[in-house]
Backbone of each chain as ProteinMPNN parsed JSONL, in Angstrom:
{"seq_chain_A": "MPARIEIDQLRDLLDSGAQLVEVLPPAEYGEEHLPGAINIPLKQLEADTTSLLDQRNPVVVYCWDYL", "coords_chain_A": {"N_chain_A": [[19.125, -73.585, 15.811], [18.695, -76.928, 15.087], [16.523, -78.185, 12.536], [13.79, -80.343, 13.088], [12.806, -83.088, 11.291], [10.483, -85.077, 9.305], [9.509, -87.953, 7.333], [8.562, -86.971, 4.81], [9.71, -84.454, 4.482], [12.347, -85.231, 4.587], [12.603, -86.707, 2.232], [12.218, -84.669, 0.352], [14.456, -83.072, 0.867], [16.537, -84.851, 0.27], [16.053, -85.235, -2.428], [16.816, -82.791, -3.284], [19.481, -82.88, -3.03], [20.682, -83.015, -0.49], [23.105, -83.654, 2.075], [23.691, -86.728, 3.726], [23.888, -88.206, 6.85], [24.627, -90.91, 8.896], [24.67, -91.42, 12.325], [25.131, -93.513, 13.974], [26.978, -96.293, 15.52], [29.727, -97.85, 13.677], [29.291, -100.607, 13.069], [26.526, -100.944, 13.06], [25.857, -99.177, 11.038], [27.13, -100.482, 8.915], [25.632, -102.815, 8.669], [23.122, -101.972, 7.713], [21.928, -99.134, 6.058], [20.599, -95.882, 5.163], [20.229, -95.194, 1.691], [23.041, -93.753, 0.195], [23.915, -92.534, 2.498], [26.559, -91.395, 4.621], [28.838, -92.508, 7.174], [29.338, -91.129, 10.235], [30.081, -91.642, 13.289], [28.5, -90.601, 16.322], [30.274, -90.285, 18.489], [32.547, -89.607, 17.2], [32.238, -87.231, 15.982], [33.617, -84.558, 14.858], [35.609, -81.642, 13.932], [37.537, -82.555, 12.083], [36.566, -85.035, 11.173], [34.274, -84.308, 9.906], [35.051, -82.812, 7.838], [34.845, -83.391, 5.138], [32.302, -82.855, 4.46], [30.061, -80.403, 3.109], [29.725, -77.345, 4.476], [27.996, -75.375, 3.746], [25.869, -76.458, 2.495], [22.718, -78.249, 2.887], [22.552, -80.632, 5.518], [21.577, -83.766, 6.676], [21.027, -85.545, 9.595], [20.756, -88.761, 11.179], [19.675, -91.334, 13.456], [18.787, -94.325, 15.134], [16.053, -94.201, 16.137], [13.445, -92.319, 17.784], [14.352, -92.46, 20.359]], "CA_chain_A": [[18.474, -74.807, 16.286], [18.434, -77.798, 13.936], [15.123, -78.479, 12.275], [13.402, -81.74, 13.194], [12.03, -83.405, 10.104], [9.954, -86.426, 9.152], [9.841, -88.615, 6.072], [8.282, -86.182, 3.609], [10.753, -83.424, 4.36], [13.595, -85.915, 4.277], [12.603, -87.021, 0.804], [12.433, -83.42, -0.39], [15.857, -82.65, 1.037], [17.396, -85.764, -0.475], [15.854, -84.93, -3.847], [17.526, -81.543, -3.551], [20.915, -83.106, -2.914], [21.206, -82.859, 0.861], [24.075, -84.639, 2.554], [23.019, -87.591, 4.682], [24.873, -88.77, 7.768], [24.171, -91.777, 9.973], [25.57, -91.181, 13.461], [25.219, -94.732, 14.775], [28.29, -96.951, 15.418], [30.019, -98.401, 12.345], [28.712, -101.932, 12.828], [25.115, -100.757, 12.704], [25.853, -98.581, 9.71], [27.517, -101.49, 7.953], [24.52, -103.763, 8.468], [22.079, -101.389, 6.89], [21.824, -97.691, 6.195], [19.849, -95.243, 4.096], [21.059, -95.061, 0.501], [23.804, -92.515, 0.063], [24.372, -91.996, 3.783], [27.907, -91.709, 5.097], [28.833, -92.811, 8.598], [30.196, -90.424, 11.186], [29.486, -91.937, 14.593], [28.383, -89.437, 17.207], [31.476, -90.149, 19.312], [33.654, -89.136, 16.372], [31.766, -86.049, 15.257], [34.517, -83.44, 15.131], [35.917, -80.843, 12.75], [38.283, -83.301, 11.073], [35.762, -86.106, 10.572], [33.203, -83.712, 9.109], [35.66, -81.88, 6.885], [34.443, -83.71, 3.77], [30.957, -82.332, 4.244], [29.991, -78.995, 2.71], [29.0, -76.647, 5.54], [27.003, -74.447, 3.209], [24.728, -77.219, 1.974], [21.959, -78.965, 3.918], [22.985, -81.957, 5.968], [20.575, -84.451, 7.498], [21.569, -86.6, 10.451], [19.752, -89.658, 11.736], [20.154, -92.489, 14.189], [17.85, -95.433, 14.996], [14.677, -93.717, 16.25], [13.232, -91.17, 18.67], [14.966, -92.607, 21.682]], "C_chain_A": [[18.176, -75.706, 15.087], [16.949, -78.078, 13.776], [14.873, -79.972, 12.398], [12.495, -82.049, 12.014], [11.518, -84.838, 10.152], [10.149, -86.863, 7.706], [9.622, -87.73, 4.844], [9.349, -85.111, 3.392], [12.091, -84.051, 4.026], [13.684, -86.197, 2.778], [12.862, -85.766, -0.024], [13.892, -82.976, -0.315], [16.79, -83.55, 0.239], [17.271, -85.517, -1.978], [16.617, -83.672, -4.254], [19.028, -81.671, -3.341], [21.504, -82.935, -1.533], [22.178, -83.975, 1.204], [23.42, -85.425, 3.691], [24.059, -88.302, 5.532], [24.192, -89.643, 8.809], [25.178, -91.665, 11.114], [25.642, -92.373, 14.408], [26.625, -95.332, 14.653], [28.481, -97.639, 14.07], [29.362, -99.748, 12.057], [27.255, -101.814, 12.405], [24.997, -100.139, 11.323], [26.149, -99.646, 8.66], [26.412, -102.486, 7.655], [23.507, -103.203, 7.488], [22.043, -99.885, 7.125], [21.02, -97.128, 5.032], [20.766, -95.043, 2.891], [21.76, -93.703, 0.456], [24.3, -91.929, 1.362], [25.832, -92.339, 4.02], [27.817, -91.91, 6.602], [29.838, -91.965, 9.344], [29.57, -90.663, 12.551], [29.509, -90.708, 15.495], [29.659, -89.21, 18.01], [32.656, -89.575, 18.524], [33.31, -87.865, 15.607], [32.601, -84.834, 15.66], [34.815, -82.704, 13.836], [36.614, -81.673, 11.676], [37.425, -84.372, 10.41], [34.628, -85.558, 9.713], [33.739, -82.804, 8.003], [35.261, -82.151, 5.441], [33.034, -83.222, 3.444], [31.029, -80.848, 3.893], [29.133, -78.25, 3.728], [27.905, -75.729, 5.01], [25.75, -75.16, 2.717], [24.012, -77.987, 3.078], [22.571, -80.32, 4.241], [21.918, -82.514, 6.901], [21.28, -85.524, 8.309], [20.416, -87.484, 10.926], [20.448, -90.729, 12.555], [19.087, -93.576, 14.084], [16.389, -94.963, 15.071], [14.619, -92.572, 17.246], [14.028, -91.235, 19.96], [16.477, -92.415, 21.63]], "O_chain_A": [[17.475, -75.288, 14.166], [16.215, -78.193, 14.757], [15.644, -80.78, 11.881], [11.521, -81.336, 11.773], [12.012, -85.683, 10.898], [10.87, -86.216, 6.946], [10.44, -87.752, 3.924], [9.822, -84.894, 2.276], [12.881, -83.481, 3.274], [14.712, -85.955, 2.145], [13.633, -85.795, -0.983], [14.48, -82.559, -1.313], [17.727, -83.068, -0.396], [18.258, -85.581, -2.71], [17.009, -83.51, -5.41], [19.762, -80.69, -3.458], [22.711, -82.729, -1.403], [22.083, -85.089, 0.689], [22.69, -84.865, 4.509], [24.989, -88.92, 5.013], [23.294, -89.19, 9.52], [26.383, -91.798, 10.905], [26.156, -92.255, 15.52], [27.389, -94.926, 13.777], [27.505, -97.973, 13.398], [28.926, -100.002, 10.934], [26.808, -102.51, 11.493], [24.139, -100.53, 10.531], [25.484, -99.699, 7.625], [26.27, -102.947, 6.522], [23.089, -103.882, 6.55], [22.12, -99.425, 8.264], [20.789, -97.814, 4.037], [21.951, -94.755, 3.056], [21.144, -92.656, 0.655], [25.026, -90.935, 1.355], [26.292, -93.426, 3.67], [26.83, -91.526, 7.228], [31.044, -92.067, 9.118], [28.63, -89.966, 12.932], [30.424, -89.887, 15.431], [30.081, -88.068, 18.192], [33.638, -89.116, 19.107], [34.026, -87.478, 14.684], [32.328, -84.176, 16.664], [34.336, -83.089, 12.769], [36.322, -81.521, 10.49], [37.544, -84.595, 9.205], [34.081, -86.279, 8.878], [32.977, -82.117, 7.323], [35.326, -81.251, 4.604], [32.634, -83.186, 2.281], [31.936, -80.135, 4.322], [27.933, -78.506, 3.826], [26.994, -75.351, 5.746], [24.699, -74.542, 2.543], [24.621, -78.338, 4.089], [23.038, -81.045, 3.363], [21.424, -81.824, 7.793], [22.044, -86.321, 7.764], [19.275, -87.04, 11.058], [21.636, -91.0, 12.381], [18.516, -93.737, 13.005], [15.585, -95.276, 14.194], [15.632, -91.929, 17.52], [14.338, -90.214, 20.573], [17.147, -92.507, 22.659]]}, "seq_chain_B": "MSPRAACRLETLGFQHVYDYVPGKSDWLARGLPTEGEQADRPRVGHLARKDVATCRLGDRVEHVREVIKPSPYGFCLVLAEGGALLGRVRWSTLDDELTGTAEDVMTPGPSTVRYDLSVPELRARLDKRELKTAIVTTPEGDLFGVVRRRDLEDPG", "coords_chain_B": {"N_chain_B": [[20.471, -89.681, 20.009], [20.755, -88.488, 17.428], [19.728, -85.823, 17.77], [21.725, -84.661, 19.395], [23.885, -84.927, 17.686], [23.084, -83.279, 15.59], [23.041, -80.771, 16.84], [25.752, -80.576, 17.452], [26.91, -80.434, 14.923], [26.034, -77.921, 14.159], [27.498, -76.343, 15.934], [29.943, -76.728, 14.841], [29.909, -75.203, 12.656], [28.137, -75.735, 10.603], [25.5, -74.767, 8.538], [22.928, -75.435, 7.695], [21.216, -77.609, 9.117], [19.553, -80.653, 9.629], [17.449, -82.817, 11.46], [16.522, -86.013, 11.182], [14.322, -87.222, 12.896], [12.613, -89.555, 13.359], [14.224, -91.583, 12.323], [16.303, -94.439, 11.276], [14.751, -96.706, 11.825], [12.191, -95.899, 11.195], [12.41, -95.453, 8.437], [12.998, -98.066, 7.567], [10.634, -99.33, 8.324], [8.879, -98.412, 6.489], [9.433, -99.812, 4.28], [11.374, -98.895, 2.544], [14.198, -98.64, 0.279], [17.483, -99.855, 1.184], [21.013, -99.798, 1.932], [23.891, -101.909, 2.449], [25.177, -104.685, 4.464], [23.023, -106.208, 5.374], [20.997, -105.503, 3.778], [19.618, -106.989, 1.884], [18.215, -108.91, 3.234], [15.463, -111.108, 3.811], [12.234, -109.737, 4.369], [9.118, -109.373, 6.082], [7.412, -107.613, 4.841], [7.988, -107.829, 2.149], [6.6, -110.057, 1.442], [3.996, -109.446, 1.746], [0.541, -109.504, 0.97], [-1.909, -107.968, -1.099], [-4.528, -108.533, -1.37], [-6.527, -108.469, 0.539], [-9.771, -108.271, 1.996], [-11.571, -105.235, 2.542], [-13.346, -102.728, 4.431], [-15.489, -99.998, 5.469], [-16.178, -98.138, 8.502], [-18.893, -97.486, 8.604], [-20.142, -99.24, 6.91], [-22.723, -101.513, 6.105], [-23.596, -104.558, 7.78], [-24.5, -106.514, 6.051], [-23.217, -105.867, 3.67], [-20.579, -106.188, 4.46], [-20.54, -108.893, 4.915], [-20.754, -109.804, 2.312], [-18.317, -108.976, 1.186], [-16.467, -110.395, 2.591], [-17.028, -113.018, 1.999], [-15.877, -114.037, -0.545], [-13.246, -113.84, 0.158], [-9.909, -115.025, 0.694], [-9.042, -115.138, 3.281], [-10.918, -115.123, 5.291], [-11.718, -112.959, 6.769], [-12.415, -109.431, 7.162], [-10.925, -106.268, 6.903], [-11.297, -103.285, 8.722], [-11.189, -100.039, 7.715], [-10.164, -96.61, 8.202], [-11.08, -93.472, 6.613], [-8.704, -92.433, 5.574], [-7.142, -94.663, 5.37], [-6.132, -95.859, 7.652], [-5.838, -98.613, 9.866], [-8.526, -99.886, 11.645], [-10.049, -101.963, 12.695], [-11.162, -105.447, 12.764], [-13.248, -107.782, 11.115], [-14.435, -110.945, 11.494], [-15.43, -113.717, 9.529], [-16.488, -115.82, 10.913], [-17.846, -114.675, 13.017], [-20.093, -113.55, 12.053], [-23.101, -114.199, 12.284], [-26.203, -115.237, 10.749], [-28.288, -113.655, 11.643], [-27.302, -111.261, 12.394], [-27.136, -107.704, 12.48], [-26.573, -104.221, 11.642], [-23.623, -102.138, 11.651], [-20.236, -102.246, 10.334], [-18.684, -101.135, 12.274], [-20.098, -101.786, 14.543], [-19.722, -104.5, 14.825], [-17.088, -105.133, 14.656], [-13.818, -106.267, 15.753], [-11.87, -104.22, 17.57], [-8.672, -102.612, 16.9], [-6.688, -104.635, 15.815], [-3.804, -106.769, 16.16], [-0.674, -105.909, 14.711], [2.146, -106.048, 12.439], [5.445, -104.817, 11.615], [6.762, -103.684, 8.48], [9.484, -104.307, 8.163], [10.044, -106.465, 9.729], [11.715, -109.499, 10.468], [11.561, -112.525, 8.518], [11.964, -115.075, 9.841], [11.41, -114.316, 12.484], [8.724, -113.511, 12.43], [7.563, -115.896, 11.644], [8.038, -117.466, 13.915], [6.528, -116.067, 15.811], [3.904, -116.347, 14.817], [3.612, -119.096, 14.881], [3.806, -119.609, 17.598], [1.46, -118.526, 18.539], [-0.334, -119.874, 17.104], [-1.379, -118.841, 14.68], [-2.582, -117.914, 11.396], [-2.211, -115.808, 9.733], [-0.747, -112.509, 9.35], [-1.023, -109.036, 9.9], [0.228, -106.317, 8.13], [1.3, -103.065, 8.756], [1.863, -99.535, 8.111], [4.1, -97.004, 9.542], [2.267, -95.006, 10.138], [0.051, -96.382, 10.709], [-1.467, -97.238, 8.625], [-2.976, -99.647, 6.468], [-0.881, -102.048, 5.027], [-0.682, -104.64, 3.972], [-1.328, -108.218, 3.988], [0.225, -111.017, 5.45], [0.685, -114.409, 4.86], [0.972, -117.332, 6.833], [1.876, -119.643, 5.535], [3.403, -118.622, 3.514], [5.741, -118.064, 4.665], [7.373, -120.175, 4.842], [10.364, -121.957, 5.364], [12.63, -122.106, 2.838], [14.831, -123.569, 2.869]], "CA_chain_B": [[21.768, -89.486, 19.385], [20.763, -87.533, 16.316], [19.622, -84.422, 18.212], [23.044, -84.189, 19.835], [24.717, -84.806, 16.492], [22.647, -82.089, 14.86], [23.559, -79.594, 17.572], [27.209, -80.537, 17.322], [27.237, -79.938, 13.587], [25.852, -76.462, 14.143], [28.642, -75.719, 16.614], [31.099, -76.869, 13.957], [29.778, -74.228, 11.593], [27.2, -76.114, 9.565], [24.47, -73.736, 8.526], [21.596, -75.969, 7.404], [21.244, -78.948, 9.709], [18.234, -81.236, 9.847], [17.462, -84.038, 12.249], [15.452, -86.94, 10.818], [14.099, -87.769, 14.227], [12.114, -90.948, 13.408], [15.401, -92.41, 12.131], [16.398, -95.599, 10.402], [13.636, -97.615, 12.075], [11.052, -95.377, 10.436], [12.719, -95.712, 7.018], [12.83, -99.497, 7.346], [9.228, -99.696, 8.502], [8.159, -97.996, 5.28], [9.842, -100.659, 3.173], [12.206, -98.144, 1.611], [15.458, -99.362, 0.016], [18.633, -99.568, 2.018], [22.302, -100.34, 1.511], [24.605, -102.544, 3.554], [25.295, -106.15, 4.48], [21.735, -106.846, 5.633], [19.977, -104.836, 2.967], [18.846, -107.941, 1.083], [17.588, -109.963, 4.036], [14.023, -111.146, 3.567], [11.378, -109.105, 5.363], [7.732, -109.789, 5.892], [6.761, -106.702, 3.913], [8.186, -108.323, 0.79], [5.655, -111.133, 1.214], [2.636, -108.987, 2.043], [-0.408, -109.573, -0.118], [-2.816, -106.819, -1.09], [-5.862, -108.985, -1.741], [-7.382, -108.613, 1.718], [-11.034, -107.524, 1.925], [-11.63, -104.097, 3.452], [-14.62, -102.021, 4.471], [-15.48, -98.79, 6.293], [-16.923, -98.244, 9.752], [-20.332, -97.346, 8.414], [-20.685, -100.235, 5.987], [-23.689, -102.412, 6.719], [-23.114, -105.935, 7.958], [-24.833, -107.275, 4.841], [-22.143, -105.593, 2.725], [-19.36, -106.795, 4.991], [-20.67, -110.321, 4.68], [-20.502, -110.035, 0.89], [-16.907, -108.788, 0.822], [-15.663, -111.439, 3.233], [-17.35, -114.333, 1.428], [-14.881, -114.543, -1.493], [-11.884, -113.577, 0.627], [-9.196, -116.237, 1.102], [-8.574, -115.028, 4.662], [-11.994, -115.3, 6.256], [-11.991, -111.753, 7.531], [-12.388, -108.157, 6.475], [-10.287, -105.246, 7.744], [-12.044, -102.041, 8.739], [-10.238, -98.939, 7.546], [-10.633, -95.23, 8.225], [-11.073, -92.86, 5.282], [-7.332, -92.259, 5.118], [-6.474, -95.946, 5.241], [-5.664, -96.399, 8.925], [-6.517, -99.831, 10.289], [-9.305, -99.656, 12.859], [-10.575, -103.176, 13.294], [-11.301, -106.631, 11.91], [-14.488, -108.534, 11.237], [-14.218, -112.311, 11.049], [-16.611, -114.384, 8.994], [-17.031, -116.721, 11.93], [-18.657, -113.932, 13.983], [-21.241, -112.958, 11.366], [-24.23, -115.113, 12.117], [-27.191, -114.754, 9.784], [-29.224, -112.71, 12.25], [-26.592, -110.047, 12.809], [-27.364, -106.485, 11.718], [-25.778, -103.087, 12.122], [-22.519, -101.708, 10.789], [-18.925, -102.832, 10.608], [-18.228, -100.597, 13.57], [-20.804, -102.486, 15.615], [-19.358, -105.92, 14.949], [-15.652, -105.372, 14.498], [-12.898, -106.326, 16.883], [-11.0, -103.065, 17.337], [-7.242, -102.641, 17.151], [-5.991, -105.915, 15.65], [-2.34, -106.717, 16.231], [-0.022, -105.753, 13.416], [3.61, -106.134, 12.438], [6.094, -103.835, 10.755], [7.264, -104.14, 7.178], [10.86, -104.792, 8.184], [10.214, -107.606, 10.626], [12.334, -110.607, 9.746], [10.688, -113.663, 8.262], [12.01, -116.064, 10.929], [10.774, -113.811, 13.704], [7.276, -113.578, 12.271], [7.201, -117.314, 11.64], [8.035, -117.905, 15.314], [5.393, -115.43, 16.502], [2.651, -116.939, 14.367], [3.566, -120.475, 15.369], [3.579, -119.579, 19.048], [0.049, -118.191, 18.774], [-1.135, -120.703, 16.188], [-2.079, -117.944, 13.766], [-2.307, -118.204, 9.993], [-1.928, -114.572, 9.0], [-0.303, -111.33, 10.086], [-1.358, -107.803, 9.207], [1.359, -105.394, 8.069], [0.887, -101.666, 8.643], [2.916, -98.521, 8.022], [4.242, -96.272, 10.807], [1.069, -94.208, 10.397], [-1.063, -97.273, 11.009], [-2.211, -97.57, 7.41], [-2.832, -101.026, 6.043], [0.025, -102.314, 3.919], [-1.081, -105.913, 3.389], [-1.442, -109.367, 4.877], [1.198, -112.079, 5.186], [0.193, -115.731, 5.236], [1.962, -118.189, 7.497], [2.464, -120.607, 4.596], [4.367, -117.931, 2.665], [6.957, -117.872, 5.445], [8.052, -121.453, 4.973], [11.793, -121.906, 5.132], [12.915, -122.87, 1.631], [16.08, -124.222, 3.18]], "C_chain_B": [[21.721, -88.404, 18.313], [20.543, -86.098, 16.753], [20.962, -83.852, 18.672], [23.972, -84.002, 18.654], [24.358, -83.552, 15.716], [23.167, -80.821, 15.536], [25.062, -79.463, 17.407], [27.614, -80.007, 15.954], [27.054, -78.433, 13.509], [27.024, -75.764, 14.834], [29.903, -75.789, 15.777], [30.986, -75.968, 12.732], [28.818, -74.585, 10.48], [25.95, -75.231, 9.678], [23.051, -74.272, 8.343], [21.543, -77.42, 7.866], [19.83, -79.413, 10.006], [18.388, -82.556, 10.592], [16.259, -84.877, 11.853], [15.157, -87.773, 12.06], [13.567, -89.209, 14.229], [13.189, -91.974, 13.079], [15.265, -93.606, 11.217], [15.236, -96.569, 10.614], [12.401, -97.197, 11.298], [11.231, -95.679, 8.952], [12.482, -97.185, 6.691], [11.368, -99.913, 7.412], [8.38, -99.292, 7.301], [8.546, -98.838, 4.074], [10.697, -99.953, 2.146], [13.554, -98.841, 1.43], [16.573, -98.925, 0.949], [19.887, -100.125, 1.363], [22.948, -100.992, 2.721], [24.509, -104.052, 3.511], [23.953, -106.842, 4.634], [20.627, -106.319, 4.724], [19.084, -105.822, 2.214], [18.157, -109.01, 1.921], [16.073, -109.929, 3.828], [13.24, -110.525, 4.724], [9.936, -109.445, 5.068], [7.015, -108.88, 4.898], [6.878, -107.159, 2.466], [7.135, -109.366, 0.426], [4.205, -110.706, 1.415], [1.775, -109.01, 0.791], [-1.428, -108.453, 0.052], [-4.275, -107.225, -1.287], [-6.795, -109.184, -0.555], [-8.634, -107.758, 1.547], [-11.016, -106.397, 2.943], [-13.028, -103.484, 3.412], [-14.453, -100.802, 5.367], [-16.347, -98.997, 7.522], [-18.43, -98.293, 9.536], [-20.948, -98.359, 7.466], [-21.614, -101.18, 6.732], [-23.134, -103.833, 6.79], [-23.375, -106.776, 6.721], [-23.723, -107.092, 3.791], [-20.846, -106.27, 3.174], [-19.367, -108.293, 4.737], [-20.318, -110.642, 3.228], [-19.034, -109.868, 0.525], [-16.017, -109.852, 1.461], [-15.825, -112.762, 2.499], [-16.296, -114.832, 0.446], [-13.44, -114.42, -1.005], [-11.189, -114.867, 1.052], [-8.826, -116.248, 2.587], [-9.669, -115.2, 5.706], [-12.245, -114.097, 7.136], [-11.904, -110.534, 6.625], [-11.75, -107.149, 7.429], [-11.047, -103.936, 7.596], [-11.053, -100.886, 8.731], [-10.923, -97.591, 7.703], [-10.538, -94.658, 6.815], [-9.665, -92.727, 4.724], [-6.542, -93.548, 5.0], [-5.974, -96.549, 6.54], [-6.506, -97.604, 9.331], [-7.208, -99.611, 11.621], [-9.774, -100.949, 13.522], [-10.646, -104.308, 12.294], [-12.652, -107.272, 12.182], [-14.233, -109.931, 10.684], [-15.529, -112.922, 10.565], [-17.29, -115.206, 10.086], [-17.927, -115.998, 12.94], [-19.945, -113.383, 13.368], [-22.362, -113.976, 11.214], [-25.316, -114.431, 11.28], [-28.102, -113.679, 10.347], [-28.589, -111.354, 12.54], [-26.894, -108.877, 11.89], [-26.473, -105.379, 12.281], [-24.697, -102.738, 11.133], [-21.231, -102.441, 11.152], [-18.414, -102.379, 11.967], [-18.86, -101.345, 14.736], [-20.243, -103.869, 15.867], [-17.856, -106.161, 14.922], [-14.958, -105.601, 15.828], [-11.899, -105.203, 16.672], [-9.513, -103.383, 17.562], [-6.553, -103.978, 16.98], [-4.478, -105.725, 15.72], [-1.765, -106.636, 14.828], [1.478, -105.929, 13.575], [4.155, -105.097, 11.47], [6.625, -104.485, 9.494], [8.608, -104.84, 7.311], [11.103, -105.92, 9.175], [10.802, -108.774, 9.836], [11.356, -111.764, 9.591], [10.763, -114.701, 9.378], [11.303, -115.598, 12.205], [9.251, -113.873, 13.588], [6.805, -115.025, 12.29], [7.083, -117.827, 13.079], [6.833, -117.327, 16.059], [4.087, -116.099, 16.118], [2.516, -118.369, 14.889], [3.245, -120.523, 16.853], [2.101, -119.351, 19.348], [-0.895, -118.975, 17.873], [-2.0, -119.847, 15.261], [-1.674, -118.231, 12.328], [-1.945, -116.97, 9.189], [-1.413, -113.494, 9.946], [-0.634, -110.112, 9.233], [-0.16, -106.861, 9.281], [0.829, -103.974, 7.908], [2.11, -100.76, 8.567], [3.074, -97.838, 9.384], [3.031, -95.401, 11.146], [-0.141, -95.063, 10.736], [-1.921, -97.611, 9.808], [-1.948, -99.015, 7.017], [-1.846, -101.132, 4.892], [-0.361, -103.605, 3.222], [-1.158, -106.996, 4.451], [-0.41, -110.42, 4.463], [0.611, -113.395, 5.679], [1.323, -116.55, 5.851], [2.637, -119.106, 6.473], [3.464, -119.942, 3.659], [5.694, -117.707, 3.382], [7.776, -119.147, 5.552], [9.515, -121.297, 4.595], [12.106, -122.745, 3.902], [14.083, -123.812, 1.801], [16.263, -125.635, 2.96]], "O_chain_B": [[22.56, -87.504, 18.298], [21.132, -85.202, 16.149], [21.293, -82.704, 18.375], [24.752, -83.051, 18.608], [25.242, -82.841, 15.237], [23.67, -79.915, 14.873], [25.581, -78.359, 17.241], [28.554, -79.22, 15.842], [27.84, -77.745, 12.858], [27.489, -74.72, 14.375], [30.829, -75.003, 15.975], [31.866, -75.971, 11.872], [28.685, -73.835, 9.513], [25.428, -74.992, 10.767], [22.086, -73.645, 8.78], [21.796, -78.34, 7.089], [19.016, -78.673, 10.558], [19.339, -83.306, 10.373], [15.118, -84.516, 12.141], [15.677, -88.875, 12.237], [14.029, -90.017, 15.034], [13.087, -93.124, 13.508], [14.28, -93.772, 10.496], [14.785, -97.195, 9.655], [11.655, -98.04, 10.801], [10.291, -96.118, 8.29], [11.857, -97.519, 5.684], [10.923, -100.757, 6.634], [7.27, -99.795, 7.132], [8.049, -98.612, 2.97], [10.742, -100.369, 0.989], [14.007, -99.555, 2.325], [16.606, -97.793, 1.433], [19.817, -100.836, 0.36], [22.613, -100.684, 3.864], [23.851, -104.627, 2.643], [23.748, -107.932, 4.099], [19.457, -106.66, 4.896], [17.923, -105.522, 1.939], [17.568, -109.935, 1.362], [15.479, -108.861, 3.686], [13.542, -110.756, 5.895], [9.581, -109.766, 3.934], [6.11, -109.325, 4.192], [5.987, -106.913, 1.653], [6.812, -109.544, -0.748], [3.29, -111.518, 1.271], [2.2, -108.603, -0.29], [-1.765, -108.047, 1.164], [-5.156, -106.369, -1.363], [-7.74, -109.97, -0.626], [-8.565, -106.649, 1.016], [-10.519, -106.559, 4.057], [-13.789, -103.702, 2.469], [-13.391, -100.6, 5.956], [-17.155, -99.925, 7.573], [-19.144, -99.044, 10.199], [-22.158, -98.337, 7.241], [-21.323, -101.595, 7.854], [-22.315, -104.243, 5.968], [-22.577, -107.647, 6.375], [-23.339, -108.045, 3.112], [-20.118, -106.847, 2.367], [-18.345, -108.887, 4.392], [-19.658, -111.643, 2.953], [-18.548, -110.562, -0.369], [-14.948, -110.173, 0.942], [-14.875, -113.537, 2.389], [-15.847, -115.97, 0.585], [-12.514, -114.853, -1.692], [-11.804, -115.714, 1.699], [-8.347, -117.262, 3.095], [-9.373, -115.403, 6.884], [-12.924, -114.211, 8.157], [-11.403, -110.59, 5.502], [-12.011, -107.179, 8.631], [-11.396, -103.527, 6.489], [-10.199, -100.767, 9.61], [-12.102, -97.438, 7.384], [-9.976, -95.293, 5.923], [-9.458, -92.892, 3.522], [-5.388, -93.529, 4.571], [-5.437, -97.656, 6.529], [-7.725, -97.613, 9.163], [-6.583, -99.208, 12.602], [-9.883, -101.028, 14.746], [-10.25, -104.166, 11.137], [-13.133, -107.302, 13.314], [-13.854, -110.077, 9.522], [-16.595, -112.67, 11.127], [-18.517, -115.271, 10.16], [-18.694, -116.649, 13.649], [-20.785, -112.821, 14.07], [-22.548, -114.547, 10.139], [-25.333, -113.21, 11.13], [-28.636, -112.869, 9.59], [-29.288, -110.405, 12.896], [-26.909, -109.027, 10.669], [-25.734, -105.571, 13.247], [-24.818, -102.999, 9.936], [-21.162, -103.159, 12.15], [-17.794, -103.144, 12.706], [-18.239, -101.518, 15.785], [-20.282, -104.362, 16.994], [-17.405, -107.285, 15.144], [-15.44, -105.189, 16.883], [-11.152, -105.223, 15.695], [-9.159, -104.295, 18.31], [-5.886, -104.434, 17.908], [-3.949, -104.665, 15.385], [-2.3, -107.218, 13.884], [2.008, -105.955, 14.686], [3.433, -104.57, 10.624], [6.9, -105.685, 9.457], [8.852, -105.85, 6.652], [12.25, -106.288, 9.429], [10.434, -109.007, 8.685], [10.455, -111.959, 10.406], [9.72, -115.173, 9.831], [10.68, -116.393, 12.91], [8.568, -114.246, 14.543], [5.772, -115.342, 12.88], [6.135, -118.538, 13.414], [6.195, -118.024, 16.848], [3.255, -116.389, 16.978], [1.431, -118.793, 15.29], [2.492, -121.386, 17.304], [1.559, -119.915, 20.298], [-2.107, -118.758, 17.886], [-3.192, -120.102, 15.087], [-0.578, -118.724, 12.064], [-1.428, -117.081, 8.077], [-1.61, -113.552, 11.16], [-0.539, -110.151, 8.006], [0.398, -106.633, 10.355], [0.008, -103.708, 7.03], [3.227, -101.153, 8.905], [2.267, -98.068, 10.284], [2.798, -95.093, 12.315], [-1.223, -94.545, 11.014], [-2.988, -98.207, 9.953], [-0.85, -99.538, 7.206], [-1.951, -100.405, 3.904], [-0.366, -103.659, 1.992], [-1.065, -106.727, 5.649], [-0.206, -110.673, 3.276], [0.098, -113.473, 6.795], [2.477, -116.461, 5.432], [3.847, -119.319, 6.543], [4.294, -120.628, 3.063], [6.655, -117.222, 2.786], [8.769, -119.189, 6.279], [9.859, -120.601, 3.639], [11.881, -123.955, 3.904], [14.302, -124.722, 1.001], [17.339, -126.168, 3.234]]}, "name": "protein", "num_of_chains": 2, "seq": "MPARIEIDQLRDLLDSGAQLVEVLPPAEYGEEHLPGAINIPLKQLEADTTSLLDQRNPVVVYCWDYLMSPRAACRLETLGFQHVYDYVPGKSDWLARGLPTEGEQADRPRVGHLARKDVATCRLGDRVEHVREVIKPSPYGFCLVLAEGGALLGRVRWSTLDDELTGTAEDVMTPGPSTVRYDLSVPELRARLDKRELKTAIVTTPEGDLFGVVRRRDLEDPG"}
C-alpha cells in the first residue's frame, strides 16, 4: 500500500534523492510543476513509460490536490 | 489521480511508492519554487508584506490599541500561539471606553487568500468588494503577510 505523505515527508524524501513524478496531463505539467519532477500522465502509466525510473528507489507521485 | 498512480506503480514492481496527496496546489500555496512556462508569473505572495500588527487572544484591548496605532493598515491580526490566524481587530471598532481582551473584540475568521493567487485575480476581487488589503495565509492557516491593493497596480 503506497504511503500517503505531506509536505514535510516530501521534503525529506526529495532531500534523499527520491524520484518525483507528476501524473497530470502534459499541458498542466508544462505550465508548472515541482522542481525535478518528470511527467508520466496517469493514462500513460505503464511498464514502458516508467522504465526510466529505478524501481528500487523511492518514487513520489502527485497530482493537483486531494480530489 | 495520484492514489491510482501510486497503486499502479506498485503493480508494476516499484517497491517504495509515496503519494503526495495534497499535491501541486499545496506546494504552490506554500510559495515554493516551481518550473515550467508559468513558473515566473506574478503571485500575490510575492507582494505580501510582513509589517502587519499582530496580537494574541488574551492581550488586553489597551495593548491592542497601542499596536494598531502605528500600523499602516488600521487593524491588528489575532494569532494563535502557533501562528494560525484567528481574527482581526480594526482600529475603527476600538472606542475609548472599550475594555477586555482581543478575543472579546475581534472579528473572527477574516477572509484570506492563498500565496499563489494571481495578481489580476486578487486585484479584481479587491476592487469588487472595495477593499484595500488582503491577508495571505499558508495551507495550515498561519499568517504569511498582507497585500495592499496599491501594490497590485498593473505596471503595463
